[in-house]
Every structure is written in structure tokens, then in C-alpha cells.
N, CA, C and O of each residue as an XYZ file, in Angstrom:
908
protein
N       0.835     -1.192      0.000
C       0.000      0.000      0.000
C       0.877      1.252      0.000
O       1.896      1.312      0.688
N       0.472      2.224     -0.764
C       1.196      3.489     -0.827
C       1.064      4.218      0.512
O      -0.022      4.300      1.085
N       2.185      4.741      0.994
C       2.184      5.465      2.258
C       2.071      6.964      2.012
O       2.593      7.499      1.034
N       1.373      7.619      2.931
C       1.200      9.068      2.858
C       1.983      9.721      3.984
O       1.794      9.406      5.159
N       2.866     10.637      3.603
C       3.615     11.408      4.579
C       3.047     12.801      4.684
O       2.772     13.444      3.670
N       2.870     13.272      5.900
C       2.340     14.616      6.116
C       3.501     15.566      6.403
O       4.177     15.444      7.424
N       3.720     16.499      5.503
C       4.770     17.500      5.697
C       4.245     18.600      6.596
O       3.219     19.212      6.298
N       4.940     18.857      7.696
C       4.444     19.853      8.644
C       4.729     21.282      8.195
O       4.442     22.228      8.929
N       5.282     21.447      7.015
C       5.595     22.780      6.507
C       4.352     23.672      6.458
O       4.450     24.891      6.593
N       3.182     23.053      6.263
C       1.936     23.831      6.179
C       1.071     23.694      7.425
O      -0.073     24.147      7.443
N       1.612     23.073      8.462
C       0.849     22.902      9.700
C       0.778     24.212     10.479
O       1.567     25.131     10.256
N      -0.178     24.275     11.391
C      -0.321     25.422     12.284
C       0.625     25.208     13.464
O       0.342     24.403     14.352
N       1.737     25.921     13.472
C       2.762     25.708     14.495
C       2.330     26.183     15.878
O       2.914     25.784     16.886
N       1.322     27.023     15.926
C       0.818     27.461     17.225
C      -0.030     26.381     17.884
O      -0.350     26.457     19.070
N      -0.390     25.367     17.085
C      -1.226     24.268     17.589
C      -0.690     22.944     17.055
O      -1.459     22.075     16.644
N       0.635     22.797     17.063
C       1.278     21.667     16.396
C       0.875     20.314     16.976
O       0.636     19.371     16.222
N       0.797     20.205     18.277
C       0.438     18.934     18.906
C      -0.910     18.438     18.408
O      -1.065     17.260     18.086
N      -1.885     19.341     18.346
C      -3.215     18.968     17.889
C      -3.222     18.652     16.394
O      -3.935     17.750     15.954
N      -2.440     19.384     15.622
C      -2.353     19.133     14.185
C      -1.788     17.729     13.908
O      -2.295     16.998     13.057
N      -0.740     17.378     14.636
C      -0.143     16.052     14.466
C      -1.119     14.957     14.881
O      -1.229     13.925     14.219
N      -1.812     15.189     15.961
C      -2.788     14.208     16.450
C      -3.884     13.976     15.414
O      -4.265     12.835     15.152
N      -4.387     15.053     14.829
C      -5.433     14.932     13.819
C      -4.934     14.167     12.595
O      -5.653     13.349     12.021
N      -3.687     14.448     12.208
C      -3.112     13.750     11.056
C      -2.933     12.259     11.350
O      -3.188     11.414     10.492
N      -2.497     11.948     12.558
C      -2.367     10.541     12.962
C      -3.719      9.840     12.882
O      -3.836      8.758     12.305
N      -4.733     10.464     13.461
C      -6.079      9.880     13.472
C      -6.642      9.743     12.067
O      -7.461      8.863     11.801
N      -6.197     10.619     11.164
C      -6.668     10.564      9.774
C      -6.014      9.425      8.999
O      -6.483      9.041      7.927
N      -4.917      8.884      9.557
C      -4.292      7.728      8.924
C      -3.046      7.995      8.113
O      -2.689      7.184      7.259
N      -2.360      9.125      8.355
C      -1.086      9.313      7.658
C      -0.083      8.296      8.190
O      -0.234      7.796      9.305
N       0.926      7.993      7.408
C       1.873      6.932      7.759
C       3.162      7.439      8.391
O       3.821      6.712      9.134
N       3.522      8.684      8.100
C       4.728      9.260      8.692
C       4.677     10.774      8.575
O       3.871     11.325      7.825
N       5.549     11.440      9.326
C       5.648     12.896      9.246
C       6.971     13.285      8.588
O       8.001     12.639      8.782
N       6.907     14.336      7.822
C       8.036     14.829      7.039
C       8.377     16.230      7.539
O       7.522     17.114      7.562
N       9.641     16.426      7.942
C      10.072     17.713      8.477
C      11.165     18.292      7.582
O      12.239     17.706      7.444
N      10.887     19.436      6.981
C      11.866     20.101      6.117
C      12.779     20.992      6.934
O      12.326     21.764      7.780
N      14.073     20.876      6.671
C      15.030     21.766      7.306
C      15.796     22.501      6.219
O      16.528     21.885      5.445
N      15.630     23.815      6.158
C      16.247     24.637      5.113
C      17.223     25.627      5.729
O      16.961     26.193      6.791
N      18.350     25.832      5.056
C      19.400     26.677      5.628
C      19.513     28.067      5.009
O      20.341     28.870      5.439
N      18.687     28.357      4.002
C      18.772     29.660      3.345
C      19.923     29.767      2.365
O      20.147     30.832      1.789
N      20.657     28.680      2.167
C      21.789     28.648      1.233
C      21.544     27.634      0.121
O      21.582     27.973     -1.062
N      21.291     26.384      0.515
C      20.985     25.376     -0.506
C      19.668     25.698     -1.200
O      19.520     25.498     -2.405
N      18.717     26.199     -0.420
C      17.448     26.699     -0.970
C      17.245     28.116     -0.439
O      17.753     28.448      0.632
N      16.513     28.955     -1.169
C      16.356     30.361     -0.771
C      15.286     30.564      0.298
O      14.394     31.398      0.143
N      15.380     29.808      1.368
C      14.399     29.938      2.443
C      14.996     29.332      3.706
O      15.939     28.545      3.630
N      14.461     29.690      4.852
C      14.890     29.119      6.121
C      13.650     28.574      6.825
O      12.639     29.269      6.933
N      13.726     27.342      7.302
C      12.577     26.788      8.018
C      13.023     25.736      9.008
O      13.985     25.009      8.761
N      12.335     25.655     10.113
C      12.408     24.570     11.083
C      13.808     24.161     11.490
O      14.516     23.469     10.759
N      14.179     24.596     12.645
C      15.469     24.201     13.184
C      15.451     22.783     13.725
O      14.450     22.073     13.636
N      16.557     22.400     14.274
C      16.733     21.055     14.814
C      15.705     20.761     15.905
O      15.192     19.648     16.011
N      15.415     21.782     16.712
C      14.480     21.602     17.818
C      13.089     21.205     17.384
O      12.425     20.438     18.082
N      12.624     21.712     16.237
C      11.283     21.378     15.753
C      11.187     19.892     15.425
O      10.217     19.229     15.792
N      12.191     19.381     14.739
C      12.186     17.958     14.388
C      12.158     17.093     15.637
O      11.417     16.113     15.702
N      12.956     17.450     16.620
C      12.991     16.682     17.868
C      11.667     16.786     18.607
O      11.224     15.824     19.235
N      11.034     17.950     18.536
C       9.737     18.148     19.182
C       8.673     17.277     18.524
O       7.861     16.655     19.209
N       8.681     17.233     17.191
C       7.724     16.398     16.466
C       7.903     14.930     16.861
O       6.922     14.215     17.068
N       9.135     14.493     16.963
C       9.421     13.103     17.327
C       8.846     12.763     18.695
O       8.375     11.647     18.912
N       8.881     13.714     19.611
C       8.345     13.481     20.959
C       6.812     13.449     20.971
O       6.198     12.821     21.833
N       6.217     14.129     20.009
C       4.763     14.260     19.999
C       4.044     13.146     19.249
O       2.819     13.049     19.323
N       4.773     12.313     18.537
C       4.125     11.281     17.725
C       4.782      9.920     17.896
O       5.959      9.811     18.239
N       3.988      8.892     17.647
C       4.519      7.524     17.644
C       4.813      7.068     16.223
O       5.337      5.975     16.011
N       4.473      7.909     15.249
C       4.708      7.575     13.850
C       6.167      7.852     13.477
O       6.839      8.636     14.147
N       6.655      7.214     12.412
C       8.019      7.515     11.936
C       8.137      8.981     11.523
O       7.174      9.591     11.057
N       9.332      9.528     11.703
C       9.596     10.911     11.313
C      10.775     10.937     10.349
O      11.827     10.354     10.611
N      10.578     11.621      9.236
C      11.636     11.787      8.238
C      12.070     13.240      8.227
O      11.237     14.141      8.132
N      13.361     13.470      8.323
C      13.898     14.829      8.230
C      14.515     15.009      6.848
O      15.354     14.216      6.420
N      14.091     16.053      6.165
C      14.584     16.355      4.822
C      15.580     17.504      4.925
O      15.192     18.654      5.132
N      16.850     17.192      4.781
C      17.905     18.191      4.904
C      18.121     18.918      3.576
O      18.767     18.396      2.668
N      17.581     20.109      3.480
C      17.825     20.966      2.328
C      18.881     21.982      2.739
O      18.618     23.179      2.861
N      20.083     21.461      2.947
C      21.190     22.245      3.482
C      22.464     21.956      2.697
O      22.584     20.918      2.047
N      23.415     22.887      2.767
C      24.679     22.703      2.065
C      25.633     21.777      2.816
O      26.230     20.888      2.210
N      25.781     21.969      4.102
C      26.730     21.197      4.892
C      26.022     20.048      5.611
O      25.813     20.090      6.824
N      25.666     19.043      4.854
C      24.877     17.930      5.372
C      25.542     17.254      6.563
O      24.886     16.977      7.567
N      26.829     16.990      6.456
C      27.512     16.221      7.494
C      27.520     16.920      8.850
O      27.706     16.265      9.876
N      27.322     18.234      8.876
C      27.311     18.968     10.138
C      26.034     18.753     10.941
O      25.996     19.025     12.141
N      24.982     18.263     10.273
C      23.682     18.149     10.928
C      23.283     16.725     11.309
O      22.428     16.539     12.174
N      23.873     15.743     10.693
C      23.413     14.366     10.861
C      23.356     13.925     12.318
O      22.350     13.360     12.746
N      24.395     14.166     13.077
C      24.422     13.716     14.470
C      23.352     14.353     15.342
O      23.071     13.863     16.435
N      22.751     15.442     14.869
C      21.685     16.099     15.626
C      20.357     15.342     15.533
O      19.416     15.631     16.273
N      20.290     14.374     14.621
C      19.020     13.707     14.375
C      19.073     12.211     14.683
O      18.555     11.388     13.928
N      19.703     11.881     15.795
C      19.870     10.474     16.168
C      18.559      9.768     16.461
O      18.485      8.543     16.373
N      17.516     10.525     16.810
C      16.236      9.910     17.147
C      15.306      9.766     15.948
O      14.222      9.197     16.071
N      15.715     10.270     14.801
C      14.841     10.228     13.628
C      14.872      8.857     12.953
O      15.835      8.102     13.088
N      13.811      8.557     12.234
C      13.711      7.265     11.557
C      14.358      7.304     10.175
O      14.991      6.338      9.748
N      14.193      8.428      9.484
C      14.741      8.584      8.139
C      15.392      9.960      8.014
O      14.909     10.942      8.577
N      16.480     10.012      7.279
C      17.117     11.294      6.980
C      17.346     11.376      5.470
O      18.021     10.531      4.882
N      16.774     12.401      4.865
C      16.951     12.634      3.426
C      18.011     13.703      3.224
O      18.015     14.725      3.910
N      18.906     13.464      2.283
C      19.916     14.461      1.938
C      19.944     14.617      0.421
O      19.609     13.689     -0.314
N      20.341     15.784     -0.032
C      20.365     16.044     -1.474
C      21.704     15.647     -2.083
O      22.768     16.016     -1.586
N      21.625     14.888     -3.169
C      22.835     14.461     -3.856
C      23.608     15.683     -4.372
O      24.832     15.643     -4.488
N      22.884     16.769     -4.681
C      23.528     17.976     -5.206
C      24.388     18.675     -4.146
O      25.244     19.493     -4.484
N      24.164     18.356     -2.871
C      24.842     19.072     -1.788
C      26.067     18.353     -1.249
O      26.783     18.894     -0.407
N      26.317     17.131     -1.730
C      27.418     16.361     -1.139
C      28.434     15.930     -2.195
O      28.081     15.643     -3.338
N      29.691     15.892     -1.789
C      30.770     15.423     -2.669
C      31.038     13.940     -2.452
O      31.493     13.243     -3.359
N      30.752     13.465     -1.250
C      31.071     12.085     -0.900
C      29.825     11.383     -0.345
O      29.706     11.197      0.866
N      28.901     10.995     -1.224
C      27.626     10.427     -0.762
C      27.745      9.146      0.052
O      26.961      8.936      0.978
N      28.706      8.287     -0.270
C      28.846      7.054      0.511
C      29.180      7.374      1.969
O      28.713      6.700      2.887
N      29.987      8.403      2.162
C      30.354      8.814      3.515
C      29.131      9.301      4.283
O      28.956      8.979      5.458
N      28.293     10.075      3.614
C      27.077     10.593      4.239
C      26.116      9.449      4.561
O      25.530      9.403      5.643
N      25.963      8.539      3.622
C      25.067      7.395      3.827
C      25.507      6.568      5.029
O      24.685      6.192      5.864
N      26.780      6.291      5.113
C      27.298      5.499      6.228
C      27.117      6.218      7.561
O      26.829      5.589      8.579
N      27.286      7.525      7.548
C      27.125      8.302      8.779
C      25.678      8.260      9.259
O      25.418      8.182     10.459
N      24.743      8.311      8.318
C      23.321      8.227      8.669
C      23.002      6.853      9.258
O      22.285      6.745     10.252
N      23.534      5.822      8.644
C      23.303      4.472      9.151
C      23.907      4.288     10.539
O      23.331      3.596     11.378
N      25.044      4.893     10.783
C      25.734      4.756     12.067
C      24.918      5.303     13.234
O      25.051      4.823     14.359
N      24.079      6.298     12.979
C      23.266      6.847     14.066
C      21.920      6.127     14.185
O      21.097      6.475     15.032
N      21.704      5.126     13.337
C      20.493      4.319     13.442
C      19.327      4.754     12.583
O      18.228      4.219     12.722
N      19.541      5.717     11.692
C      18.481      6.171     10.793
C      18.645      5.528      9.416
O      19.708      4.997      9.094
N      17.596      5.579      8.614
C      17.653      5.051      7.261
C      17.874      6.201      6.282
O      17.159      7.202      6.335
N      18.858      6.071      5.386
C      19.176      7.164      4.459
C      18.272      7.187      3.228
O      17.947      6.152      2.645
N      17.885      8.390      2.861
C      17.112      8.616      1.642
C      17.847      9.692      0.851
O      18.170     10.748      1.395
N      18.113      9.435     -0.424
C      18.784     10.426     -1.247
C      17.742     11.192     -2.052
O      16.864     10.598     -2.678
N      17.850     12.517     -2.029
C      16.890     13.378     -2.713
C      17.499     13.996     -3.961
O      18.701     14.255     -4.023
N      16.640     14.229     -4.962
C      17.084     14.838     -6.212
C      16.190     16.009     -6.572
O      14.964     15.904     -6.523
N      16.806     17.125     -6.934
C      16.055     18.251     -7.463
C      15.484     17.877     -8.834
O      15.971     16.941     -9.466
N      14.468     18.589     -9.294
C      13.810     18.228    -10.557
C      14.752     18.054    -11.752
O      14.571     17.126    -12.540
N      15.744     18.922    -11.899
C      16.618     18.863    -13.072
C      17.804     17.917    -12.915
O      18.573     17.735    -13.859
N      17.964     17.313    -11.743
C      19.092     16.409    -11.525
C      18.822     15.056    -12.172
O      17.805     14.433    -11.867
N      19.694     14.584    -13.051
C      19.466     13.302    -13.731
C      19.618     12.111    -12.785
O      20.326     12.181    -11.780
N      18.947     11.036    -13.127
C      18.968      9.841    -12.289
C      20.333      9.169    -12.243
O      20.633      8.454    -11.286
N      21.166      9.384    -13.260
C      22.477      8.723    -13.220
C      23.362      9.262    -12.099
O      24.408      8.686    -11.802
N      22.944     10.371    -11.475
C      23.701     10.912    -10.344
C      23.638      9.996     -9.129
O      24.486     10.080     -8.240
N      22.624      9.111     -9.089
C      22.477      8.220     -7.930
C      22.587      6.747     -8.310
O      22.352      5.869     -7.479
N      22.939      6.481     -9.547
C      22.961      5.104    -10.055
C      23.784      4.172     -9.173
O      23.385      3.031     -8.940
N      24.910      4.637     -8.686
C      25.834      3.752     -7.972
C      25.630      3.714     -6.461
O      26.401      3.077     -5.744
N      24.593      4.396     -5.979
C      24.326      4.315     -4.536
C      22.965      3.700     -4.222
O      22.551      3.664     -3.063
N      22.275      3.221     -5.242
C      20.937      2.678     -5.021
C      20.923      1.493     -4.068
O      19.940      1.290     -3.354
N      21.981      0.718     -4.044
C      22.024     -0.434     -3.137
C      22.324     -0.028     -1.694
O      22.236     -0.852     -0.783
N      22.673      1.223     -1.490
C      23.080      1.679     -0.158
C      22.014      2.496      0.567
O      22.153      2.756      1.762
N      20.962      2.903     -0.125
C      19.958      3.772      0.487
C      18.625      3.058      0.658
O      18.312      2.097     -0.045
N      17.852      3.557      1.613
C      16.502      3.021      1.834
C      15.546      3.523      0.767
O      14.653      2.801      0.325
N      15.745      4.783      0.356
C      14.811      5.361     -0.593
C      15.409      6.478     -1.422
O      16.499      6.979     -1.147
N      14.657      6.853     -2.449
C      15.006      7.996     -3.296
C      13.834      8.970     -3.244
O      12.689      8.601     -3.506
N      14.138     10.212     -2.904
C      13.114     11.247     -2.838
C      13.183     12.097     -4.102
O      14.142     12.838     -4.317
N      12.163     11.978     -4.922
C      12.092     12.751     -6.161
C      11.330     14.044     -5.888
O      10.146     14.021     -5.553
N      12.017     15.157     -6.034
C      11.364     16.454     -5.875
C      10.624     16.792     -7.167
O      11.208     16.802     -8.250
N       9.339     17.065     -7.031
C       8.521     17.378     -8.201
C       8.176     18.864     -8.266
O       7.305     19.280     -9.031
N       8.873     19.654     -7.451
C       8.900     21.119     -7.549
C      10.327     21.528     -7.205
O      11.095     20.723     -6.678
N      10.681     22.762     -7.498
C      11.968     23.272     -7.042
C      11.871     23.438     -5.525
O      10.964     24.121     -5.050
N      12.762     22.843     -4.763
C      12.603     22.835     -3.307
C      12.760     24.210     -2.669
O      13.439     25.092     -3.193
N      12.102     24.360     -1.508
C      12.267     25.589     -0.745
C      10.985     26.252     -0.287
O      10.989     27.001      0.690
N       9.869     25.983     -0.989
C       8.609     26.641     -0.644
C       7.440     25.668     -0.791
O       7.429     24.823     -1.686
N       6.469     25.800      0.092
C       5.255     24.987      0.009
C       4.288     25.625     -0.977
O       4.394     26.810     -1.292
N       3.347     24.828     -1.457
C       2.274     25.344     -2.298
C       2.599     25.493     -3.765
O       1.831     26.115     -4.500
N       3.728     24.935     -4.223
C       4.083     25.038     -5.635
C       3.350     23.979     -6.460
O       2.815     23.011     -5.920
N       3.338     24.183     -7.779
C       2.666     23.250     -8.674
C       3.592     22.123     -9.115
O       4.761     22.343     -9.431
N       3.054     20.939     -9.128
C       3.736     19.729     -9.586
C       4.241     19.925    -11.018
O       3.490     20.367    -11.887
N       5.500     19.601    -11.259
C       6.072     19.707    -12.602
C       5.733     18.424    -13.377
O       6.263     17.367    -13.038
N       4.880     18.476    -14.390
C       4.368     17.276    -15.054
C       5.432     16.304    -15.571
O       5.248     15.091    -15.477
N       6.541     16.817    -16.115
C       7.558     15.942    -16.689
C       8.195     15.046    -15.633
O       8.843     14.057    -15.975
N       8.021     15.373    -14.367
C       8.583     14.552    -13.291
C       7.931     13.173    -13.229
O       8.504     12.241    -12.664
N       6.735     13.038    -13.808
C       6.093     11.720    -13.856
C       6.958     10.747    -14.654
O       7.072      9.574    -14.298
N       7.561     11.235    -15.724
C       8.431     10.386    -16.531
C       9.711     10.046    -15.776
O      10.256      8.952    -15.925
N      10.179     10.972    -14.978
C      11.371     10.722    -14.166
C      11.101      9.634    -13.125
O      11.930      8.751    -12.906
N       9.932      9.710    -12.489
C       9.549      8.687    -11.502
C       9.447      7.330    -12.176
O       9.923      6.326    -11.646
N       8.833      7.306    -13.328
C       8.672      6.036    -14.054
C      10.029      5.454    -14.448
O      10.240      4.245    -14.350
N      10.945      6.312    -14.892
C      12.282      5.865    -15.271
C      13.035      5.333    -14.051
O      13.743      4.330    -14.143
N      12.882      6.007    -12.909
C      13.522      5.552    -11.679
C      12.977      4.189    -11.272
O      13.732      3.316    -10.845
N      11.679      4.010    -11.403
C      11.072      2.721    -11.057
C      11.660      1.615    -11.915
O      11.938      0.523    -11.419
N      11.848      1.885    -13.181
C      12.441      0.891    -14.079
C      13.870      0.565    -13.663
O      14.274     -0.598    -13.678
N      14.638      1.589    -13.292
C      16.013      1.382    -12.831
C      16.040      0.465    -11.604
O      16.884     -0.424    -11.497
N      15.112      0.696    -10.694
C      15.061     -0.086     -9.458
C      14.685     -1.532     -9.730
O      15.324     -2.454     -9.224
N      13.650     -1.725    -10.529
C      13.168     -3.081    -10.829
C      14.197     -3.850    -11.642
O      14.525     -4.990    -11.312
N      14.704     -3.239    -12.697
C      15.661     -3.919    -13.567
C      16.987     -4.209    -12.865
O      17.662     -5.190    -13.177
N      17.353     -3.352    -11.919
C      18.605     -3.550    -11.194
C      18.459     -4.421     -9.963
O      19.451     -4.757     -9.315
N      17.221     -4.791     -9.633
C      16.990     -5.628     -8.459
C      17.276     -4.908     -7.150
O      17.653     -5.541     -6.165
N      17.099     -3.594     -7.131
C      17.374     -2.813     -5.922
C      16.149     -2.799     -5.008
O      15.018     -2.717     -5.489
N      16.363     -2.877     -3.719
C      15.276     -2.778     -2.751
C      15.220     -1.337     -2.242
O      15.722     -1.017     -1.164
N      14.607     -0.498     -3.032
C      14.583      0.935     -2.759
C      13.161      1.463     -2.916
O      12.471      1.125     -3.878
N      12.730      2.280     -1.982
C      11.408      2.883     -2.066
C      11.501      4.260     -2.713
O      12.476      4.987     -2.526
N      10.471      4.601     -3.473
C      10.414      5.909     -4.114
C       9.491      6.832     -3.323
O       8.331      6.510     -3.068
N      10.034      7.985     -2.943
C       9.278      9.032     -2.263
C       9.095     10.179     -3.249
O       9.997     10.482     -4.029
N       7.935     10.810     -3.213
C       7.686     11.947     -4.104
C       7.159     13.114     -3.277
O       6.224     12.967     -2.490
N       7.776     14.269     -3.474
C       7.435     15.454     -2.683
C       7.398     16.678     -3.581
O       8.334     16.945     -4.335
N       6.286     17.424     -3.485
C       6.179     18.673     -4.228
C       4.900     18.767     -5.037
O       4.735     18.052     -6.026
N       4.000     19.637     -4.630
C       2.762     19.831     -5.383
C       1.830     18.642     -5.348
O       1.031     18.448     -6.264
N       1.927     17.836     -4.292
C       1.078     16.640     -4.204
C      -0.301     17.002     -3.680
O      -0.440     17.607     -2.617
N      -1.320     16.621     -4.444
C      -2.716     16.823     -4.053
C      -3.556     15.731     -4.702
O      -2.999     14.767     -5.227
N      -4.866     15.854     -4.680
C      -5.718     14.793     -5.221
C      -5.589     14.658     -6.739
O      -5.947     13.622     -7.298
N      -5.089     15.681     -7.402
C      -4.890     15.613     -8.852
C      -3.558     14.960     -9.201
O      -3.466     14.193    -10.160
N      -2.526     15.269     -8.417
C      -1.177     14.807     -8.755
C      -0.743     13.538     -8.023
O       0.139     12.823     -8.499
N      -1.347     13.253     -6.881
C      -0.986     12.030     -6.143
C      -1.166     10.782     -7.003
O      -0.264      9.946     -7.044
N      -2.302     10.624     -7.695
C      -2.448      9.434     -8.541
C      -1.450      9.381     -9.697
O      -1.079      8.295    -10.143
N      -1.014     10.539    -10.183
C       0.000     10.569    -11.242
C       1.313     10.002    -10.707
O       1.940      9.150    -11.336
N       1.715     10.488     -9.537
C       2.963     10.035     -8.928
C       2.924      8.544     -8.624
O       3.901      7.831     -8.856
N       1.804      8.081     -8.109
C       1.683      6.667     -7.724
C       1.658      5.760     -8.950
O       2.305      4.713     -8.968
N       0.925      6.159     -9.954
C       0.887      5.324    -11.157
C       2.257      5.278    -11.834
O       2.603      4.286    -12.476
N       3.029      6.349    -11.690
C       4.370      6.382    -12.277
C       5.334      5.484    -11.514
O       6.351      5.052    -12.057
N       5.006      5.198    -10.227
C       5.861      4.286     -9.475
C       6.160      4.671     -8.041
O       6.936      3.984     -7.377
N       5.568      5.748     -7.539
C       5.835      6.185     -6.169
C       5.304      5.181     -5.146
O       4.200      4.653     -5.283
N       6.115      4.931     -4.122
C       5.700      4.096     -2.996
C       5.223      4.949     -1.828
O       4.452      4.494     -0.984
N       5.693      6.191     -1.791
C       5.350      7.127     -0.724
C       5.111      8.502     -1.342
O       5.880      8.953     -2.190
N       4.045      9.156     -0.914
C       3.802     10.522     -1.359
C       3.797     11.434     -0.140
O       3.352     11.047      0.941
N       4.294     12.642     -0.330
C       4.400     13.600      0.768
C       3.598     14.844      0.408
O       3.803     15.446     -0.646
N       2.692     15.217      1.286
C       1.834     16.370      1.028
C       1.874     17.327      2.207
O       1.929     16.902      3.361
N       1.847     18.609      1.913
C       1.855     19.640      2.953
C       0.513     20.364      2.976
O      -0.334     20.081      3.823
N       0.320     21.305      2.040
C      -0.911     22.089      2.027
C      -2.135     21.245      1.691
O      -3.252     21.606      2.061
N      -1.942     20.124      0.994
C      -3.079     19.259      0.657
C      -3.611     18.517      1.877
O      -4.696     17.938      1.831
N      -2.845     18.532      2.975
C      -3.295     17.905      4.225
C      -3.607     18.961      5.272
O      -4.717     19.006      5.802
N      -2.630     19.812      5.571
C      -2.793     20.772      6.650
C      -3.454     22.079      6.212
O      -3.834     22.898      7.048
N      -3.586     22.268      4.912
C      -4.155     23.532      4.452
C      -5.603     23.440      4.024
O      -6.124     24.358      3.391
N      -6.258     22.344      4.362
C      -7.617     22.119      3.879
C      -8.701     22.298      4.936
O      -9.885     22.137      4.640
N      -8.315     22.624      6.144
C      -9.321     22.810      7.183
C      -9.638     21.527      7.925
O      -9.411     21.426      9.131
N     -10.163     20.546      7.205
C     -10.493     19.257      7.796
C      -9.422     18.246      7.386
O      -9.425     17.754      6.258
N      -8.515     17.941      8.300
C      -7.390     17.067      7.993
C      -7.859     15.655      7.664
O      -7.323     15.015      6.759
N      -8.847     15.174      8.388
C      -9.343     13.819      8.147
C      -9.895     13.678      6.731
O      -9.602     12.706      6.034
N     -10.687     14.646      6.318
C     -11.251     14.613      4.968
C     -10.173     14.777      3.911
O     -10.270     14.200      2.828
N      -9.150     15.559      4.218
C      -8.068     15.784      3.259
C      -7.284     14.504      3.004
O      -6.981     14.175      1.857
N      -6.954     13.781      4.076
C      -6.216     12.524      3.922
C      -7.077     11.479      3.229
O      -6.589     10.725      2.387
N      -8.340     11.434      3.576
C      -9.273     10.497      2.934
C      -9.343     10.759      1.435
O      -9.340      9.825      0.634
N      -9.406     12.024      1.063
C      -9.479     12.388     -0.355
C      -8.211     11.976     -1.093
O      -8.280     11.523     -2.235
N      -7.054     12.129     -0.453
C      -5.801     11.707     -1.070
C      -5.798     10.206     -1.321
O      -5.420      9.750     -2.400
N      -6.220      9.440     -0.320
C      -6.250      7.981     -0.475
C      -7.205      7.554     -1.574
O      -6.897      6.664     -2.368
N      -8.348      8.183     -1.616
C      -9.334      7.840     -2.644
C      -8.813      8.183     -4.037
O      -9.071      7.452     -4.993
N      -8.087      9.280     -4.154
C      -7.549      9.661     -5.465
C      -6.515      8.641     -5.939
O      -6.440      8.331     -7.128
N      -5.719      8.123     -5.002
C      -4.718      7.116     -5.342
C      -5.377      5.838     -5.829
O      -4.935      5.232     -6.805
N      -6.433      5.435     -5.145
C      -7.123      4.193     -5.496
C      -7.758      4.257     -6.879
O      -7.977      3.222     -7.508
N      -8.054      5.457     -7.354
C      -8.700      5.623     -8.655
C      -7.709      5.949     -9.777
O      -8.104      6.389    -10.856
N      -6.428      5.728     -9.510
C      -5.401      6.171    -10.449
C      -5.500      5.533    -11.830
O      -5.061      6.123    -12.818
N      -6.064      4.352    -11.905
C      -6.133      3.664    -13.194
C      -7.380      4.042    -13.994
O      -7.564      3.576    -15.118
N      -8.227      4.878    -13.421
C      -9.496      5.184    -14.066
C      -9.492      6.512    -14.805
O     -10.443      6.835    -15.517
N      -8.432      7.276    -14.640
C      -8.390      8.626    -15.191
C      -7.620      8.664    -16.506
O      -6.419      8.395    -16.530
N      -8.293      8.992    -17.585
C      -7.655      9.039    -18.909
C      -6.563     10.116    -18.970
O      -5.566      9.956    -19.674
N      -6.757     11.205    -18.233
C      -5.767     12.278    -18.228
C      -4.449     11.777    -17.648
O      -3.375     12.116    -18.146
N      -4.537     10.971    -16.596
C      -3.342     10.396    -15.989
C      -2.638      9.490    -16.986
O      -1.412      9.512    -17.096
N      -3.404      8.704    -17.701
C      -2.821      7.791    -18.695
C      -2.057      8.566    -19.767
O      -1.039      8.084    -20.265
N      -2.520      9.728    -20.119
C      -1.848     10.535    -21.130
C      -0.522     11.082    -20.582
O       0.476     11.127    -21.300
N      -0.517     11.491    -19.325
C       0.698     12.055    -18.726
C       1.756     10.977    -18.526
O       2.932     11.194    -18.817
N       1.335      9.813    -18.027
C       2.264      8.725    -17.747
C       2.700      8.057    -19.031
O       3.488      7.111    -18.998
């Protein structure tokens, strides 16, 4: 079954505990915490303390997405996290980063910006838990899904299957009831949504709508044309 990750980027931080609780009750599978340094991406969000706070407030897995230049400086701060995503564009020595993440007990996920080709991660697929395909330019919530990324997801799925790699595909960026089925039909195992969950007023109905859209992915002719 496809897993849904709730990105807290669009959550109400003044009422975070209640927001997380509602998302849990709605049936999300994990929480996604973006950490931006204002250098790798043109924005700053959520320090180390927020991620640790989220981990204390939930029993669900927590994934930290490091959108930072100096990845190795932050890894040891997230020893309690379940997954740590890092951008291949930000590191010179990915095997070193992957091993460091594993050493603290987390599972490594390598992330790619929209324009980054898949051959950039070809030789580390056997070393990571997952690949996070960004379907918007990272740094801001509420952006529109880039349609050509569906082909990138599909190509990545083929690489994984043909190579016999045990790797999960995560998709983040512009995910909603229109784009979630596109991502899933292309090959996504996990979808991450921010405003489509926390920006809809009723979190339970928002998550339900996402799940229903995924289940109907084979019925939409428009999706078939894109994929």
C-alpha cells in the first residue's frame, strides 16, 4: 500500500500537537520535516528543535529532509529520527554521508532536485533506503507539480526493478488529489503532502481524499496521457 507522509511545513505551528494528532487519526503513515538553511534553498525553516519536538509528539516515523549545504554537520543532531533525506547535489562524498546516517540508526534517503538526472544516484541505489524525487523546485510549500517529473519517476522505477534494488520511491512537491495518482501510477511508494493535508481545514477529509484519489489512479484518462 502506498504510504502518505504529512509535511508539517503547512501545519499550524501554534497548535502543532493537535495538528499532528489529527493527522495521525486521519491515517497518515509518517511525518516529514523540512530543514532549510537559506543557502541550498532560498528559504529558512524549522530548526533542529522542531524535528525533535515532532518526534516526541508522535509515535509515527519521522523523516527529516535536509535541504542544506553542509549535510555532514547536521546528521548527528538527528539520532532519534527514523529517516534522513539528503540532497545528492549538496554532497561530494555520498557514501560517507550514507554510512554516517546508518551509524546513528536512521535510514538514508537520497533526494534529487527536478533537473538532476537519475544517473547521479545510479551507484548508490544499493546503499539507500529510498530515493526522494522532488517534483517542484525545493524551498517553498504550495508550488505546482512539474508534469515531466512523472516520466522521471517512471524511469527511476524501471532502474530499481531492472537492477533488483530494494529501494522505495518518495515523491514530494505539489502533491494533491490531482497529482498524487500521477505520482503513484508512475511508481511512487510514498507521497508527501503539505498544504493538501494541513491547508484544507479538515485534515481527516483531506487525507481520505488523497487515499481515494490514489485508489482511482487507473481510471483517469488524463493520468494515462501524462504517464
